[in-house]
N, C-alpha and C positions, 0 to 999 in steps of 0.2 A: 457072977456071971457076966451080969447086965452092965456094969460100969465097967469090966475091961472090952465088952462089943462097943462102949462106947468110945474107950480108948483108940482101937481100933480102928475106927469109922473117921475120928479128929486124922488120924496119925494117915491112913490115906487120903485125904481133904489137903494134908498139908505136903506131902511125896505129889500129888496131881497139879497143887502151883509152883516146886519147887520144877519141875517138868516143864511144865511152861514158860517157868523162867528163862531155861536152860534151852529149849529149843528157839522162844523167841531169835537171845541171846546167840544163838549158832545162826541162826538165820539173817539175824544182823549182819554179824560176822560174815556167810556167804556175799553177801551182798557191798561189800565191802570190799572183799575181795577181786569180785567181776566187774565194781564198777573202776576198780584201780588197775585190774587187765585193759578190762577198755583204755584210760587215761595213759596205757604206760604204750598201749598198740596205736593212739592216735597219738601220742606224741612223735612214737617210734614211725608211726606212715608220715607225719608231717616232716620230720626230721629226714627221710628218704626222698620225698619231692622237694624240698631243698638243695636235697645233695642233689639232685638227678637237674634241677632249676640251675645251682652253678655248674653243673658241669656244661650244661646246655650251651650256659650265658658262654659257658669259657669258647668252646665249641666254637660258638661265633661270635665271637670275637677272635678268634687267630685265622693268623694270614697266612696263607698260602703264598709261593712263590714258583715260577721254574723257568731256566730259559731255555731255549729252540731255535736251532740255528738251521738254514737251509739254503743247499747249495744248489746249482745248475748241473748243469747239461755235462753229463759224464760220459764220453765219447772215446770211442776207440779204432780208430782209421788205422789202413795197414801199415802205415811208417813208425805209428806207436807200439804194435804187434811185434815187428821189429825190431823195435829199443829193446824191447821187454821182455825178449828172450835170452836165456843165456846159455851158448851152443855147448859150454864147458859141461851143467847139471840137463843138460834139455829139459828146461822148465823156463815158466813166466814169470814174472814176478812185478806187480807195477809199484811195490812200496815207495819207491825214490821219490813216484809222482806229488806226494803227499806230505816230504819230512817237515817240510813248513809252515803247514797250516793244521797239522795235526791235533797242537795245543788247543786251537779252535773249537776243533771237532771235539777233542776229551772233555774240554769245561764245559760242553753244554748236556742239561739234562736228556736232553733228543735233536738227534743229528741227522736229516733227510737231504735227499737228493734225488732228483732225476740219470735212469739208469738209463739210459735209451743206448741199448744194446741189448743184445740174446745174447742168453750162456747155454748153448744148445750142443758141448759137445765134438767133438771130432769123427764120431763113430761115425754119422750119416753124412752129415755136414761137412765141411773145412770150416779152417778158420777165415774169416773176411769182415770187409767194411763197405763203406759205401757200394752201390744203395741199400746191398739187403745185408744188414750186422750179423755177429758169429762174434763172442769174444770167449776168451779162455777163462776156467771157473776163478783162475789165480787175481782175474780182476775185484773179484764178491772177495774175497780172504782179505787185498790189500786195504779197501772201503769198510774191513770191520775191523783190522787191525789199526783205520785208523780212529775209528768209534765211532761210524755210520750205525744208526740202531731201525731206522725206518727206509727203503724206495720205492719208488714209486716205478711202476710196469708199466703203463701206459704211456703212449706215444706214437708215433704215425712207425717209426720202429719196429713196435711192439710183433707183429705177425709177420717179418722177415724171415722163417727160420718157419713158417709155416702154425700145423698145431702142437707139432716137437716142439719147437721154439719158447712156444708161451708154458708149455709143462714142464720141460725141464727149467725155464729160467728160473720157474718158482719152486721149485723142487730143490733147486739146490738151494736157493739162496733162505726157502726155510732150513736148511739140514747146515745151513753156517749161521742160524741167531734170528734171522732179520723179518722185522717184521713188513707187509709187502702192501698194497693198494693200491689198485688200478683195472688187476686183473685178479683173476678166480682160479680155481680148481675147478669146482663144483656147484652147483644151483645154491645151494643151501649155504656154499660159507656168503658173508655177509658181502655187500659192493666197498666198506667203508672198513675206520679199524679205527678203534675207541682209546686212544693212551691215555693210562693215570700216570701224571706226573706228579709226585709229587704233593698227591692230595689233589690235585689238579684233572679235571676228567675231559681231554681234547677229541674231539669227534672231527675226523680225517677223511674224507675221501678224496679219489683224484680222476681226472678225466683228457680227454684228449679231444684234439677238434678229427673228423672224419668225412666220411660218405655216408648218409644208409638210403637206400633205394629199396621197396619192398618191404623195408624190414631187416635188411640183409645192411652187412657194415663191411666198409672198403677201406681200407689206411696205407694208405701211399700208392691208393689205385687197385691193393689186391683184397682179393675178397676176403673175409674172415669165412673161416668155412664153417658148417651148420652147429656142429656141435661145439668151437668154441664162442660163436657167435653172442651165444644172453653172458659171456666167462669177460667179457671186454669191454671197460668205461666207457662209450666212443659217445660223441652229439655231435647233431649234421653242423656242419658250416650255414647251409643255408638258409636259417630261421635264426634269427636270435631270439627271439620267443619259444623257439621247440630245445634248443641249447636250452637253455635256462630251466625249462621245463623240465628235462631229461636228468640236469646235473642238482638240482633240487627235489625230485621225488627220491632220489638217495639222501638228502643232507633232513630231509623230517624228518626220517624215518628214525634216525641219533639227536636230532637236534635238543627235542625236551629232556635227553637222558646224557647231558655233556653239559661242560661250565663254555665249550668255547666250538664254536664250529669252525675247520680249515677247509676250503677245497685247493687239492693240488694241479692243478689247469696247462694242459700244453695248446699253444692257442699262437695267435699273428701268421705274421708276414716277414717271412724270413730276410734273415739281414738290415731290417726294417727298427732303429732306435726308438721313431715314433711310434705308441699303440693306435691301434687300424680301432676304427670305428665300433667295428663288431665289437672288441677289445674295453674299450670304455660302455659300451652300452651294458654289454653282458656284468659289465665289475657292476654298474649301478644297479643291474637287476638284482645280481647275489647280495648286494648291500643293504639292498629294503627288505631283504627278504632273511637278515639277521646275519651272513655271516660273518664272522671279524677278521678272518683272514685269509687274503686270496692270496698264490703263489704260484705267478706266471714261469711257464720255459717254452722250447720252441725258435725260437727267432734266433737262436746261436751268436746275441748281440745285448747287450744291457738297456734295458728299459725303464722309466722311469719307477721311484719306489714315491708316493703317497697315501695322503690317509686321504677319503673321500666320505659325505655323510649323505647320511639317506633322503631322498627327497621330501619326507617328512623333519627333518630336522633332529632325529631323535638317537639316529644309530651313526659310527664311525666304523669302517671299516681300511685296515692297514693290506695296501695292496704293492705286491712288486712287481709288474708285470712281463719282465723277463727276468731274469738273474744269470744270463748269456749261455757261456758256455765255462764249466767248471775248470774242464780239460780235456783236449781233444787237438789235431793235429789242422786245423784253421786258419792258416797265417795268413799274415797282412799283406802280402806279397800275390796272394792268390782271390785271395775273396776280401776282403775288406780290412782292413786296419782294425775294427771292431769288436773283431770273432777272437782276437784274444784275451778281449777282456773279460771279466767274470766278476761277480759277485758273491758275497756270504753275508745275509740279512739274520742281527743276533737280537733274539725275542726277546726280554722279561715278558712274562705275565707274572698277574695278583691275582689273586682271590680272600677276601675279606670276608670271615664266616660263609653265609649263607648268600650273602652278594653275588653278582656275575662277576666270572673270571674277565680283567680287563688286558689290552696290551700297555704294557708302562714304561716301556721303552726298547726302542728299537735303533740299534749300534750298526749300522753302513759301514762292511768289510771290503774297500774294492781290491781285485786279484789279477794277475794276469800270469797265462801261461809263458811259460821261460821255453826257450828250447836251443840248443846247442849241442854241438860238437865236444866232447872226452877223446880223444886219441882218435881211435874209431868209433866209437861206440857215439848213436846221438842219443841225447838226455832230456827230458820230458819235466817238468817242476809247476809245481801252481805256488808263482810269490802271490802271500799277502801284502800289499801295499801299505804297509803299518808297522809302528814300533823300532825297533833298527833292524830291522830287514837288508840296508843296505849295508849293514857290518857283518853279517852271516851269511849275504850271498854278495859278497863285492865282487861278482867276475860279473855283474847281471849290467845290463847297458840298463846305465841311469835313466836313461834320453826317453828310453822306451816305457820305463819305469812311471818317469814322469807323463807322457803323454796322456798313459792307461788311464790314469788314478787321475787327469782331467775329464780324459772320455767321461768316466762314469761318475764321475764327482757334480760334473753337472744337468747328469736328471734326476740326481736326491733332493725330494723338498721337501726338508728340513721345517722341520716345527716344535712344539714343545715336549715330543715323544720320540720325532725321525733323527739320528745329527750320521756322518759320516767321522770315520777315523782320524786322524789330523795326517796329514802329509807328510813322509819325512823327510821331504825336502825345505820343510819348512824350520825357520832358526829356532 
């Protein structure tokens, strides 16, 4: 019994020893598994970090590019309205005005112009022109058909048809798919737009000269109604510093959130081909504040295109002082030989990775407004003075075209970025 008991004790010791070994082995195994998992996760995390870094580096090295084309004053005087009316269909169409420039507008990633009229309909007010403009909606249809994306709706004629004109112009353009800047439908709307063009964010605002008396705005001497006073971007021409403060108060709202800042501005002296002191001083202040592009209108003639530098020499700004008339009935026989001249400015913008967007190239394309008779019908067409236009529009008065090209080309201050298309009159 005794020996058997001893044998039982010995067997119990052996079992405990084996159990200890097994447990120790199990612990080692578990530790190995945990270590392996940690090692795997660490490697996986490193791979993820590396992949993210590679992706970020790839994004940072990517080059974005966009093209912007800016055109001048789109006007509709009474002779134009008569010319664009079809007595058979009882409808208006302005399509033919743009047939020769359509390819330039279509090719741009973002096309803009100054709409210097209202679209108030004819239920309350009749269609009219100078001094108070009201144009059929068909004009907007034609601008859309040709490829325009953004229209500035602020100028000295924006309140020609009172509050209704402001409201209906905006609602009509919105329905037709345009982006607008310069006037707003309600206070909660921004005084600017941000256009994301091919990965480049362009912040754009538009302002017009006017008078501001005791907080009330006046356009062409017409008092803006209380309900629209805060919905129209107007600066006071009495003081360039006040004008800058007004415009920059809007720009700084989008400056940090955009790659490039653009100001469309209605300013200057009518029919003067030389920028006024007010224009050059305001342009310099906007340049110093970091604005990249300034696009001007109102003089109804072309003014210089140039690159200016900030006072500290660190910033460059493209300034188009005036694009002139894109289309109008302002003829050389009545006002000035220069009112038939216009300009399309094709701007190439580039952004590399997270760097600032820059203006890479600027191509200036002079235009001329042709007006001729086709039987009993008056025809208006915008003629781009470039390429083989003489072959396409062989009836055009080439001496007028040649003079128009000369008028405009002498105002373009070419540099390493700015150029003008070759004259079609050169061999």
